[in-house]
C-alpha positions as CSV (number, residue, x, y, z in Angstrom):
1,M,112.4,16.6,-20.4
2,K,110.9,19.1,-18.0
3,R,108.5,20.2,-20.5
4,Y,107.1,16.8,-20.8
5,L,106.7,16.4,-16.9
6,L,104.3,19.7,-17.0
7,A,102.3,18.4,-19.9
8,L,101.6,14.8,-18.3
9,P,99.8,16.0,-15.2
10,L,97.7,18.2,-17.5
11,L,96.8,15.3,-19.7
12,A,95.6,13.2,-16.8
13,L,93.1,16.2,-15.7
14,G,91.8,16.6,-19.3
15,A,91.2,12.9,-19.4
16,P,87.4,11.6,-19.6
17,A,86.3,10.2,-16.9
18,M,85.0,6.2,-17.3
19,A,81.5,5.9,-15.9
20,N,78.4,3.2,-16.3
21,T,75.3,4.9,-17.3
22,A,71.9,3.6,-17.3
23,V,68.8,4.6,-18.3
24,I,65.6,4.5,-16.2
25,N,62.0,4.1,-17.8
26,F,59.3,5.6,-15.7
27,T,55.7,4.5,-16.6
28,G,52.4,5.3,-15.6
29,T,48.9,6.6,-16.7
30,V,46.9,9.8,-16.3
31,V,43.5,8.9,-16.0
32,A,40.2,11.0,-16.6
33,G,39.4,11.9,-12.9
34,S,36.1,11.1,-12.6
35,C,33.7,8.5,-10.5
36,P,30.7,6.7,-11.3
37,I,27.3,8.8,-10.3
38,T,24.0,8.3,-10.7
39,I,20.9,10.8,-10.7
40,T,18.3,8.9,-9.2
41,D,14.7,10.1,-8.9
42,P,12.8,8.3,-6.0
43,A,9.3,8.4,-7.9
44,G,11.4,7.5,-11.6
45,G,14.1,5.8,-11.2
46,S,18.2,6.7,-12.2
47,S,17.4,8.2,-15.5
48,G,19.2,11.6,-14.7
49,T,15.5,13.2,-15.4
50,I,13.9,14.7,-12.6
51,D,10.1,15.0,-13.4
52,M,8.8,18.2,-11.4
53,G,5.3,17.5,-12.6
54,N,2.9,20.3,-13.5
55,A,3.0,23.6,-11.2
56,M,-0.2,25.5,-11.8
57,A,0.6,29.3,-12.8
58,G,-2.5,30.8,-11.3
59,N,-1.3,29.5,-7.4
60,F,1.7,31.9,-7.6
61,D,0.2,35.0,-6.4
62,R,3.6,36.7,-5.0
63,A,7.2,36.0,-5.6
64,G,9.3,33.7,-3.5
65,L,6.7,31.0,-3.5
66,E,8.0,27.2,-3.6
67,V,5.9,25.0,-5.1
68,N,6.0,21.2,-6.7
69,H,9.0,19.8,-4.4
70,R,10.8,16.5,-5.6
71,D,13.2,14.9,-3.6
72,F,16.3,13.3,-5.6
73,A,19.7,11.9,-4.7
74,I,23.1,11.7,-6.3
75,E,24.6,8.4,-6.1
76,I,28.2,7.4,-5.9
77,T,28.6,3.7,-6.8
78,D,32.2,3.7,-4.9
79,A,33.2,6.7,-3.5
80,T,36.9,5.0,-2.9
81,T,37.5,5.1,-6.7
82,C,37.1,9.0,-6.9
83,P,39.6,11.3,-7.0
84,G,40.1,13.2,-3.6
85,W,39.4,10.0,-1.7
86,S,41.7,9.7,1.5
87,G,42.1,6.0,2.6
88,G,43.2,6.7,5.9
89,G,41.4,10.1,7.0
90,T,37.9,11.1,6.9
91,N,35.9,12.0,3.6
92,V,33.3,14.1,2.7
93,G,31.7,14.8,-0.7
94,K,30.3,18.3,-1.8
95,I,28.1,18.8,-4.6
96,R,28.0,22.1,-6.7
97,F,25.7,22.4,-9.4
98,F,25.7,24.8,-12.4
99,G,22.5,25.6,-14.5
100,L,23.3,25.4,-18.0
101,A,21.3,28.4,-18.9
102,G,22.8,30.2,-15.8
103,G,21.6,31.6,-12.3
104,A,18.5,33.3,-11.4
105,D,17.5,35.5,-8.8
106,G,20.8,36.6,-7.8
107,D,22.2,33.0,-8.5
108,E,20.3,31.6,-5.4
109,L,18.2,29.7,-8.3
110,F,18.6,28.1,-11.7
111,A,17.0,29.9,-14.5
112,L,14.7,27.9,-17.1
113,N,16.0,26.9,-20.3
114,A,15.4,29.0,-23.1
115,S,12.4,27.3,-25.5
116,N,9.8,28.3,-27.8
117,S,7.2,29.3,-24.9
118,P,9.2,29.1,-21.8
119,A,7.5,29.8,-18.4
120,T,8.1,33.1,-16.8
121,G,8.3,34.6,-13.4
122,V,9.7,31.2,-11.9
123,A,13.0,29.5,-11.8
124,L,14.3,26.2,-10.2
125,G,15.7,25.7,-6.7
126,I,17.5,23.0,-5.0
127,K,18.3,22.4,-1.4
128,D,20.1,20.1,0.5
129,D,18.9,17.3,3.0
130,D,18.8,20.0,5.6
131,G,16.6,22.1,3.8
132,T,19.7,24.9,2.9
133,L,19.5,26.5,-0.4
134,V,22.4,25.7,-2.5
135,G,22.7,28.2,-5.6
136,H,23.7,28.0,-8.8
137,G,27.4,27.5,-8.3
138,D,27.7,27.2,-4.8
139,E,29.0,24.1,-2.9
140,S,26.4,22.2,-0.7
141,K,27.1,21.3,2.7
142,D,29.7,18.2,3.5
143,Y,28.3,14.7,3.2
144,P,30.1,12.2,4.9
145,L,31.5,9.4,3.0
146,S,32.5,6.1,4.6
147,G,33.0,4.1,1.1
148,P,33.2,1.6,0.0
149,G,30.1,0.8,-1.6
150,P,27.1,2.9,-2.7
151,E,26.7,6.7,-1.1
152,T,23.4,8.6,-1.3
153,L,23.7,12.4,-1.3
154,A,20.2,13.5,-1.1
155,F,18.7,17.1,-2.1
156,T,15.3,18.7,-3.1
157,A,14.4,20.3,-6.2
158,F,11.5,22.9,-6.6
159,Y,10.0,25.8,-8.4
160,K,10.2,29.0,-7.1
161,S,8.3,32.4,-8.4
162,T,10.6,35.1,-8.8
163,A,7.6,37.6,-9.8
164,A,4.3,38.3,-8.5
165,T,2.7,36.9,-11.8
166,V,4.0,33.6,-13.2
167,G,3.2,32.9,-17.0
168,A,2.7,29.4,-18.1
169,G,5.1,27.7,-20.3
170,H,7.8,24.8,-20.2
171,A,9.7,25.2,-17.0
172,N,12.8,22.9,-17.7
173,A,16.3,23.4,-16.5
174,D,19.3,21.5,-17.1
175,V,21.9,21.5,-14.0
176,S,25.3,20.0,-14.6
177,V,26.5,18.2,-10.8
178,E,30.3,18.6,-9.7
179,L,31.5,16.2,-7.1
180,T,34.6,17.1,-5.0
181,I,35.9,14.8,-2.3
182,N,37.9,16.1,0.3
């Protein structure tokens, strides 16, 4: 009988505990993380193309000359819908530009697109609304954002000679825009 008494406490410890179980289903969505922006040219609408006009090659007589300044803006439709927006704090937007053909003149400027007959000795520059140069891959100054509603971040584009002699040709530059909100 003593054998049975010792076995009963061991069986009680080894018996499975009865528990109630359930499954929790977590659902959600991962979104692309972009917000609506438009590139506007005060002289020509919002097609994303800024008309730089014609620059005369003969007017460049040395490196470092800036010509054909054109204002443009990046408009944010509603910054409150953008990733990084803080509903209770101060928000600022920063723009980073990347030339698709790369940088020029130590990445202070944007290289022109390769074409059959590109202009030589010249590149594209961009300045913020304080006149500070925003180079290839550099962040702009902080632009205060108040939201909701449209926000306008103003910039100026221009051609700048990188050599004493500028050769005539196509002077197009494609530049991508990255908006960061803090």
